[in-house]
C-alpha positions as CSV (number, residue, x, y, z in Angstrom):
1,M,51.4,67.9,226.2
2,R,49.0,66.7,226.8
3,A,47.8,63.0,227.0
4,S,45.3,63.7,224.1
5,S,47.8,64.3,221.4
6,K,50.0,61.6,222.6
7,K,47.8,59.1,222.3
8,R,47.1,60.4,218.4
9,I,50.3,60.3,217.5
10,L,50.5,57.2,218.9
11,R,47.8,55.7,216.4
12,W,49.0,57.1,213.5
13,V,52.4,56.1,214.1
14,I,51.2,52.5,214.8
15,L,48.7,52.6,211.1
16,D,51.9,53.7,209.3
17,L,53.7,51.0,211.2
18,C,50.8,48.5,209.8
19,A,50.9,50.3,206.3
20,F,54.7,49.9,205.7
21,C,55.0,45.8,206.9
22,V,51.8,45.6,204.5
23,M,53.6,47.0,201.8
24,A,56.7,45.7,203.1
25,Y,55.0,41.8,202.7
26,L,53.4,42.4,199.2
27,I,57.0,43.4,197.9
28,C,58.3,40.5,199.8
29,A,55.9,38.4,198.2
30,Q,56.4,39.1,194.9
31,V,59.5,38.7,194.7
32,F,60.0,35.4,196.6
33,R,56.4,33.8,194.9
34,F,55.2,33.4,198.9
35,F,51.0,33.1,197.9
36,P,50.8,29.4,197.4
37,W,48.7,29.5,194.0
38,K,47.8,26.2,192.8
39,P,47.9,25.2,188.3
40,V,45.0,23.9,187.0
41,D,45.0,20.9,185.3
42,I,42.6,21.3,182.0
43,T,43.5,17.7,181.0
44,E,40.5,16.7,183.9
45,T,37.7,18.5,181.8
46,M,38.6,18.0,178.6
47,T,36.8,16.2,175.6
48,V,39.0,14.7,173.2
49,L,37.3,14.6,170.0
50,A,39.6,13.2,167.7
51,T,42.5,11.8,167.7
52,P,44.6,13.7,165.3
53,T,46.8,11.7,162.6
54,P,50.0,12.1,162.6
55,V,51.4,13.3,159.7
56,V,54.8,12.4,158.6
57,T,57.2,14.9,156.9
58,T,59.7,13.8,154.7
59,P,62.5,16.2,155.2
60,T,64.1,17.7,151.7
61,P,67.1,16.6,151.4
62,A,69.9,19.5,151.1
63,P,71.1,20.4,147.4
64,T,74.1,19.0,146.0
65,D,76.6,20.5,144.1
66,T,76.5,19.6,140.1
67,P,79.6,18.3,139.6
68,T,81.3,20.0,136.3
69,P,81.5,17.8,133.3
70,T,85.1,16.9,132.1
71,E,85.9,16.3,128.6
72,T,85.6,12.6,127.4
73,P,88.5,11.8,125.8
74,A,87.8,9.9,122.6
75,P,88.0,6.2,122.4
76,T,91.0,4.9,121.5
77,T,91.6,1.5,120.1
78,E,94.7,0.4,122.6
79,G,94.0,-1.2,125.9
80,T,91.3,-4.1,126.7
81,D,87.4,-4.3,125.9
82,A,84.8,-4.3,129.1
83,P,84.0,-8.2,129.9
84,G,81.6,-9.2,127.6
85,G,82.6,-7.1,124.7
86,S,80.0,-4.1,126.1
87,D,80.9,-0.3,127.0
88,P,82.2,0.3,130.7
89,Q,80.6,4.0,130.4
90,A,76.6,2.5,129.2
91,A,77.2,-0.4,131.3
92,A,76.9,2.2,134.5
93,S,74.3,4.4,133.1
94,A,72.3,1.4,132.4
95,P,69.0,1.8,134.7
96,A,68.3,-0.4,136.9
97,D,66.2,-3.8,136.6
98,T,62.5,-3.0,136.6
99,P,60.5,-5.4,139.1
100,E,58.2,-7.9,137.7
101,P,54.6,-7.5,137.6
102,T,52.9,-9.0,141.0
103,A,50.4,-11.5,139.0
104,T,46.8,-10.9,139.4
105,P,45.0,-14.0,141.0
106,E,42.3,-15.9,139.1
107,P,39.3,-15.1,140.2
108,T,37.4,-17.7,142.7
109,P,34.6,-19.2,140.3
110,A,30.9,-18.9,141.8
111,P,29.6,-22.4,143.8
112,T,27.8,-24.5,140.8
113,E,24.4,-25.0,141.6
114,E,23.6,-28.4,143.0
115,P,21.2,-30.3,140.7
116,K,17.8,-30.7,141.8
117,G,15.6,-33.8,140.9
118,L,15.5,-37.6,142.2
119,L,18.1,-38.2,139.3
120,R,20.4,-34.7,140.6
121,G,21.3,-34.3,136.7
122,K,21.5,-38.0,135.3
123,Y,20.0,-39.0,132.5
124,A,19.6,-35.0,131.2
125,E,19.4,-35.6,127.5
126,K,16.5,-37.8,128.3
127,F,14.4,-34.7,129.0
128,S,12.8,-31.8,127.3
129,A,12.9,-28.7,128.6
130,S,11.9,-26.6,125.9
131,Q,9.0,-28.3,124.6
132,V,6.7,-31.5,125.3
133,V,7.8,-34.4,123.3
134,S,4.6,-37.1,122.6
135,T,4.1,-39.8,119.8
136,E,2.9,-43.5,120.2
137,K,6.6,-44.6,121.7
138,E,7.8,-41.9,124.4
139,Y,6.8,-39.2,126.2
140,R,9.1,-36.2,127.7
141,S,8.9,-33.5,129.3
142,E,10.8,-31.2,131.5
143,N,10.1,-33.4,134.7
144,V,9.3,-37.2,133.6
145,A,10.5,-39.1,130.6
146,I,8.8,-42.3,129.2
147,E,10.2,-44.7,126.8
148,M,8.4,-47.8,125.4
149,T,9.8,-51.0,123.7
150,S,8.4,-53.9,122.5
151,K,10.6,-56.8,123.0
152,T,10.4,-60.3,122.0
153,G,13.0,-62.8,123.6
154,Y,13.9,-66.5,124.3
155,V,12.9,-68.1,127.5
156,C,15.8,-70.9,128.4
157,K,13.8,-73.2,130.4
158,K,16.6,-74.8,131.9
159,C,19.0,-71.6,133.3
160,Y,15.6,-69.1,133.3
161,H,17.7,-66.6,131.0
162,T,16.1,-64.7,128.1
163,S,17.7,-64.4,125.2
164,E,17.4,-61.9,122.4
165,N,18.1,-64.7,119.7
166,Y,17.0,-68.6,119.4
167,G,19.5,-71.3,118.6
168,T,21.8,-71.8,121.0
169,C,21.5,-70.7,124.6
170,P,24.6,-68.3,125.3
171,F,24.3,-68.9,129.1
172,C,23.9,-72.7,129.2
173,G,24.3,-74.3,125.6
174,S,20.5,-75.2,125.8
175,E,18.7,-75.4,122.3
176,L,15.8,-72.6,122.4
177,T,13.2,-72.9,119.8
178,N,11.3,-70.2,117.5
179,K,8.3,-71.3,119.2
180,S,5.4,-69.5,120.5
181,G,2.8,-70.8,122.9
182,K,3.1,-73.2,126.0
183,N,6.0,-75.5,124.9
184,G,7.8,-73.0,122.9
185,N,10.8,-70.3,123.6
186,K,9.2,-67.6,122.6
187,L,8.2,-64.7,124.8
188,T,6.8,-61.1,123.8
189,Y,6.7,-58.2,126.5
190,M,6.7,-54.6,126.5
191,V,8.7,-52.6,128.6
192,A,8.2,-48.8,129.6
193,D,11.3,-47.2,130.9
194,I,10.7,-44.5,133.2
195,Y,12.6,-41.0,134.8
196,V,10.9,-38.7,136.8
197,Q,12.2,-35.6,138.8
198,D,9.6,-36.2,141.4
199,V,8.1,-38.4,143.5
200,S,4.9,-37.5,143.0
201,S,5.0,-38.2,139.7
202,L,4.6,-41.9,140.2
203,R,1.6,-42.5,141.8
204,T,-1.3,-45.0,142.5
205,A,-5.4,-44.5,141.7
206,Y,-7.9,-46.9,143.6
207,S,-11.5,-47.9,143.6
208,D,-12.8,-48.8,146.5
209,S,-15.7,-51.0,144.9
210,N,-16.1,-51.4,140.9
211,Q,-13.7,-53.0,139.4
212,K,-12.4,-50.6,136.0
213,R,-10.3,-50.6,133.2
214,V,-6.4,-49.3,133.2
215,K,-7.4,-47.4,130.3
216,D,-10.4,-45.8,131.9
217,M,-8.5,-45.4,135.2
218,C,-5.5,-43.9,133.8
219,K,-7.6,-41.1,131.6
220,E,-9.9,-40.3,135.1
221,N,-6.6,-39.2,136.9
222,N,-4.3,-37.3,134.0
223,G,-2.0,-40.4,133.9
224,L,0.5,-40.3,131.2
225,L,1.0,-44.3,132.0
226,A,-0.2,-47.2,133.9
227,I,-0.4,-50.5,134.6
228,N,-2.4,-52.5,136.8
229,G,-1.8,-52.7,140.7
230,D,-2.0,-55.5,143.6
231,M,-6.0,-55.5,143.3
232,Y,-5.6,-54.6,147.0
233,M,-9.8,-55.1,147.4
234,T,-9.7,-58.5,147.4
235,S,-6.8,-58.7,150.0
236,H,-8.1,-55.4,151.9
237,K,-12.0,-57.5,152.4
238,N,-10.3,-60.3,153.6
239,N,-8.7,-58.3,156.4
240,Y,-4.6,-59.4,154.7
241,G,-2.4,-56.6,153.9
242,W,-0.6,-53.2,154.2
243,F,-1.5,-50.0,152.0
244,V,-0.2,-47.1,151.5
245,R,-1.8,-44.9,148.9
246,N,-0.2,-41.4,147.7
247,G,1.4,-40.7,150.9
248,V,-2.2,-42.0,153.1
249,E,-2.3,-45.3,154.9
250,I,-5.6,-46.4,153.7
251,A,-5.4,-50.1,155.7
252,R,-2.8,-51.9,158.1
253,H,-4.3,-55.5,159.0
254,S,-2.0,-58.0,161.3
255,K,-2.1,-60.8,159.0
256,L,0.5,-60.5,156.1
257,R,1.1,-63.6,154.1
258,T,3.2,-62.2,151.1
259,D,5.7,-60.0,150.3
260,L,5.6,-55.9,150.1
261,C,6.7,-53.2,147.5
262,I,7.7,-49.8,149.3
263,L,8.1,-46.4,147.4
264,Y,9.7,-43.9,149.9
265,S,10.0,-40.4,149.7
266,D,13.1,-39.7,148.6
267,G,12.2,-42.0,145.6
268,T,14.2,-45.4,146.5
269,V,12.0,-48.8,146.5
270,E,12.3,-51.6,149.4
271,T,10.9,-54.9,149.1
272,V,10.2,-57.2,151.8
273,D,10.2,-61.2,152.0
274,I,7.9,-61.9,154.8
275,Q,9.4,-65.3,155.0
276,T,13.4,-64.3,155.6
277,Q,13.0,-60.6,156.7
278,T,10.9,-58.9,159.7
279,V,8.9,-56.4,158.8
280,N,10.3,-53.4,160.7
281,I,6.6,-51.4,161.1
282,E,8.3,-48.0,162.9
283,G,11.3,-48.2,160.4
284,I,9.3,-48.0,157.4
285,Y,7.1,-45.2,158.8
286,A,10.5,-43.3,159.8
287,K,11.5,-42.9,156.2
288,Y,7.6,-41.8,155.2
289,P,6.4,-44.3,152.4
290,Q,4.3,-42.9,149.7
291,Q,3.2,-46.1,148.1
292,I,2.9,-50.0,149.5
293,W,1.8,-52.6,147.6
294,Y,0.5,-55.9,149.0
295,F,0.7,-58.4,145.9
296,G,3.7,-59.8,145.1
297,P,5.9,-61.7,145.3
298,A,9.6,-59.6,145.6
299,L,11.5,-60.7,142.5
300,L,15.1,-60.1,143.5
301,G,17.1,-60.6,146.3
302,A,18.6,-57.4,148.2
303,D,21.8,-57.5,146.1
304,G,19.8,-57.3,142.9
305,S,20.2,-61.0,142.3
306,A,17.1,-63.6,141.1
307,K,16.0,-65.5,143.6
308,D,14.5,-69.1,142.8
309,T,11.9,-69.5,146.0
310,F,8.4,-67.5,146.6
311,T,6.1,-66.4,148.8
312,I,2.7,-68.0,146.4
313,G,1.9,-71.1,145.3
314,R,2.5,-73.5,142.2
315,N,-0.1,-73.0,140.4
316,V,0.8,-69.0,140.3
317,A,4.4,-69.6,139.9
318,G,4.0,-71.4,136.1
319,N,3.8,-69.4,132.9
320,N,1.5,-66.5,132.8
321,P,1.2,-63.0,131.9
322,R,2.6,-60.8,134.1
323,S,2.9,-57.0,135.5
324,V,6.6,-56.0,137.3
325,F,6.8,-52.9,138.9
326,G,10.9,-52.7,138.5
327,Y,13.2,-49.9,140.3
328,Y,16.8,-49.0,139.2
329,E,17.7,-46.0,141.4
330,P,15.5,-42.9,142.3
331,G,13.9,-41.6,139.7
332,H,14.4,-44.6,137.4
333,Y,11.7,-47.3,137.3
334,C,10.0,-49.9,134.6
335,F,6.6,-51.2,134.0
336,I,6.6,-54.4,132.4
337,T,4.0,-56.9,131.2
338,V,4.6,-60.3,129.5
339,D,2.0,-61.7,127.0
340,G,0.8,-65.2,128.7
341,R,-2.3,-66.3,126.8
342,D,-3.5,-67.8,123.3
343,N,-0.3,-67.9,121.5
344,D,2.0,-66.7,123.8
345,R,4.0,-68.7,126.4
346,G,4.0,-66.5,129.5
347,I,6.8,-67.0,131.7
348,S,7.1,-68.2,135.2
349,M,8.2,-66.3,138.3
350,A,11.7,-68.1,138.4
351,E,12.4,-67.0,134.5
352,L,11.1,-63.4,135.2
353,S,13.3,-63.0,138.2
354,M,15.7,-63.7,136.2
355,L,15.2,-61.4,133.7
356,C,14.7,-58.4,136.0
357,A,18.0,-59.5,137.5
358,D,19.7,-59.7,133.7
359,M,18.0,-56.3,133.3
360,G,20.0,-54.8,136.0
361,M,17.5,-53.5,138.2
362,A,18.1,-53.5,142.0
363,A,14.5,-54.5,142.9
364,A,11.3,-55.4,141.6
365,Y,8.2,-56.8,142.2
366,N,5.7,-59.4,140.7
367,M,1.7,-57.5,140.2
368,D,-1.4,-59.0,140.1
369,G,-1.5,-61.2,136.6
370,G,-3.0,-63.1,134.4
371,G,-5.8,-61.7,132.7
372,S,-5.7,-58.2,134.7
373,S,-2.0,-57.7,133.3
374,C,-2.2,-54.3,131.5
375,M,0.1,-51.6,130.4
376,Y,-1.6,-48.7,129.1
377,F,0.0,-45.3,126.8
378,A,-1.0,-43.2,124.2
379,G,-4.0,-44.5,123.5
380,K,-3.4,-48.0,123.4
381,N,-3.5,-51.5,125.8
382,Y,-0.5,-54.0,125.9
383,G,-1.0,-57.0,127.7
384,Q,-4.1,-59.3,128.6
385,N,-5.9,-56.7,129.6
386,T,-9.5,-59.1,129.6
387,R,-10.8,-58.4,133.1
388,G,-10.9,-54.7,134.8
389,T,-9.0,-54.1,138.2
390,T,-9.7,-52.1,141.7
391,D,-5.7,-50.0,141.1
392,I,-3.3,-49.0,139.2
393,V,0.3,-47.4,139.4
394,Y,0.6,-44.7,136.8
395,I,3.0,-41.7,135.7
396,T,2.1,-38.0,135.3
397,E,3.5,-34.5,135.3
398,P,4.6,-33.7,139.2
399,A,2.2,-32.2,141.2
400,K,2.1,-28.4,141.2
401,E,3.2,-26.5,144.3
402,N,0.8,-23.5,145.4
């Protein structure tokens, strides 16, 4: 055999042997899983769109055999009755107790709106929300109420109290006569009881030059009620006093010779006795004064009690016509004019102080008196009214918001 033939035979043998080995390997790999296949974890690339809600399936109970009914024996008169005389069968077949229904909770009431205005809902009966009421003796609107009262009293010269009747003084037992004039006890005065919801209803009007009548100044400023003020120009020209008008300071001098009266933006009123109290300028500014009057004196102590000493001369302290600004609480004020010339006795400062205390005021302040003393309401003047003034304190409807 030639050498080339041997080589060809050997090559085919080797190829057959290799093919046999490959086939044998594939067969064994399939049988014995030799290939290293790795499973893919699909949770690594999944996006969870929603968490499924588990569904709870209540298993259906297996049907039970219905027992065959048996004949019920006829009731007999023998034997013992069931306890309480009830039928045992009826008791056994009675339905179970029905649970008590749950009580419906009471609804929570809506919060009540806090009353607005200086009076916070007090004296609501004094106002008239539907229409304005205006007569010779009263004025009522939604924001302002004024009640005018003409009074006659009898002043005791011993204890300074004013009584409603003459005869024996109910305070000290002294005799009170029904006589007018300087030596009598009879006193005539006018009281305006004032209720306002806004501090802007209590204002001051003033003139820098000419003296005017209270009536004219009231009309010029659309006032409803007015009383003469502190005659500020007299003090201002002499470099005395402290004056604030409707929230604006028009003058503050370094010299103060008499007491102050201050109306603040919250409706409260404070009097300062310069003989016994320190004038705290910064403290007063901090509470936003709307009006500061300078005349006086202050008529009551800090506790509302009557005073017996005043920062004025003796000639002024005697019987005279008077004008008073009184304060009860924020929103409740009063004006007083006291007659005191011709046949009227007037009133002393001590008597006036006692009158204000007896009326229950928390603070009271004496304005300019004598011939300047005047109150104007509904077209009529009350008081002396024999000379003009440079300023008035008046009541009007509150300022309208823009």
